[in-house]
C-alpha positions as CSV (number, residue, x, y, z in Angstrom):
1,X,124.7,18.0,28.9
2,X,126.1,15.8,31.6
3,X,128.0,13.6,29.2
4,X,129.8,16.6,27.7
5,X,132.0,19.5,28.9
6,X,131.1,22.8,27.2
7,X,132.7,26.2,27.3
8,X,131.8,29.5,25.5
9,X,134.2,32.4,25.5
10,X,133.9,35.8,23.8
11,X,136.5,38.5,23.1
12,X,136.5,41.7,21.1
13,X,139.7,42.3,19.1
14,X,140.7,45.8,17.8
15,X,141.3,44.4,14.3
16,X,139.2,44.2,11.1
17,X,137.1,41.0,10.5
18,X,139.2,40.0,7.4
19,X,142.4,40.1,9.5
20,X,140.9,38.0,12.3
21,X,139.5,35.5,9.8
22,X,142.9,35.2,8.2
23,X,144.6,34.6,11.6
24,X,142.2,31.7,12.2
25,X,142.6,30.1,8.8
26,X,146.2,30.7,7.5
27,X,148.6,28.0,8.8
28,X,151.6,30.5,8.9
29,X,149.6,32.8,11.2
30,X,148.1,30.0,13.3
31,X,151.6,28.8,14.1
32,X,152.4,32.2,15.7
33,X,149.5,32.3,18.2
34,X,147.7,29.0,18.6
35,X,147.6,27.2,21.9
36,X,148.0,28.1,25.5
37,X,151.1,29.8,26.9
38,X,154.5,28.1,26.7
39,X,153.8,26.0,23.6
40,X,155.1,26.3,20.0
41,X,153.5,25.0,16.9
42,X,156.0,23.0,14.8
43,X,153.3,21.7,12.4
44,X,150.1,23.1,10.9
45,X,148.1,22.4,7.8
46,X,144.7,23.8,6.8
47,X,142.5,22.6,4.0
48,X,139.8,25.2,4.4
49,X,136.6,23.6,3.0
50,X,133.8,21.5,4.5
51,X,135.3,18.0,4.8
52,X,138.8,19.5,4.7
53,X,141.3,18.8,7.4
54,X,143.0,21.0,10.0
55,X,146.1,19.5,11.6
56,X,148.2,21.2,14.2
57,X,150.8,20.1,16.7
58,X,151.5,21.9,20.0
59,X,154.9,21.3,21.6
60,X,155.6,22.1,25.2
61,X,158.4,24.6,25.8
62,X,161.0,25.0,28.6
63,X,158.6,26.7,31.0
64,X,156.4,23.6,31.0
65,X,159.0,21.8,33.1
66,X,158.6,18.0,33.0
67,X,156.4,18.3,29.9
68,X,159.1,20.1,27.9
69,X,159.2,18.5,24.4
70,X,155.8,16.8,24.8
71,X,153.8,17.1,21.6
72,X,150.0,17.3,21.4
73,X,148.7,16.8,17.9
74,X,145.1,17.6,16.9
75,X,143.5,16.4,13.7
76,X,140.2,18.0,12.8
77,X,137.6,18.0,10.0
78,X,135.8,21.2,9.0
79,X,132.0,20.9,9.2
80,X,131.3,24.5,8.5
81,X,133.3,27.1,6.6
82,X,131.5,30.4,6.0
83,X,134.1,33.1,5.2
84,X,134.6,35.4,7.0
85,X,132.3,34.7,9.8
86,X,132.1,31.0,10.9
87,X,134.2,27.9,11.3
88,X,133.2,24.7,12.9
89,X,135.2,21.5,13.2
90,X,135.3,18.1,14.9
91,X,138.6,17.1,16.3
92,X,140.6,14.4,18.0
93,X,143.6,15.5,20.1
94,X,146.1,13.4,22.0
95,X,149.5,13.2,23.6
96,X,152.0,11.9,21.1
97,X,152.8,8.3,21.9
98,X,149.8,7.9,24.2
99,X,147.0,8.2,21.6
100,X,144.4,5.8,23.1
101,X,144.7,6.8,26.7
102,X,144.9,10.6,26.1
103,X,142.3,11.0,23.3
104,X,140.1,14.1,23.5
105,X,137.0,14.2,21.2
106,X,136.1,17.8,20.7
107,X,133.8,20.0,18.7
108,X,134.6,23.6,18.2
109,X,132.6,26.5,16.7
110,X,134.2,29.9,16.0
111,X,132.0,32.8,15.1
112,X,133.3,36.2,14.0
113,X,131.2,39.4,13.8
114,X,132.2,42.9,12.9
115,X,131.4,45.5,15.5
116,X,132.3,49.2,14.7
117,X,135.6,48.2,13.0
118,X,136.5,45.7,15.6
119,X,135.9,41.9,15.6
120,X,134.0,39.9,18.2
121,X,135.1,36.3,18.4
122,X,132.9,33.7,20.1
123,X,134.4,30.3,20.7
124,X,132.2,27.4,21.7
125,X,134.1,24.3,22.5
126,X,132.7,20.9,23.6
127,X,134.6,18.0,24.9
128,X,132.4,15.1,23.9
129,X,134.2,12.5,26.0
130,X,134.9,14.1,29.4
131,X,134.6,10.8,31.2
132,X,137.4,9.3,29.3
133,X,139.5,12.3,28.3
134,X,142.5,13.2,30.5
135,X,141.2,15.1,33.6
136,X,143.9,17.8,33.2
137,X,142.7,18.6,29.7
138,X,139.1,18.8,30.7
139,X,139.9,21.0,33.8
140,X,142.3,23.2,31.9
141,X,140.0,23.9,28.9
142,X,138.9,27.4,30.0
143,X,142.4,28.5,30.9
144,X,143.9,27.1,27.7
145,X,141.3,28.8,25.5
146,X,141.6,32.1,27.5
147,X,145.4,32.1,27.0
148,X,145.0,31.3,23.3
149,X,142.7,34.2,22.8
150,X,145.2,36.5,24.7
151,X,147.9,35.3,22.3
152,X,145.7,36.0,19.3
153,X,145.2,39.5,20.6
154,X,149.0,40.1,20.9
155,X,149.4,38.7,17.4
156,X,146.7,40.9,15.9
157,X,148.0,44.0,17.6
158,X,151.7,43.5,16.9
159,X,152.1,41.3,13.7
160,X,149.3,42.4,11.4
């Protein structure tokens, strides 16, 4: 897959499958853990059905220095919704005000499986346009998803 950048991450959470599914699909919950470190989520909507949309905006916080206040919207369409075990979506993400030059075309698949009362989450993300996507986004993909899963773990262990 030379024309694509692919990443697969797995993590086991000490939380029941239903709780992890809800964290991935409830906009109020997503706002509390989505994205890499040092971002907040001012907007999030989820129409949880095949063909439904998922819209989320990440906003850079103080710790991101020169990027503070920068917004990164993502608009996605669900291609698979199989409660409580699988979500897939195609998405476009960009830097607000720089849509064309910062566009990322991404496909993401999230699989949840129950393992002895815990939940294993597997995230497979593909940037379909790495040649035209911002290099920083392509290079930071693994770190961003790793931080996001760590934030999900904190959310699941302290908020649910």
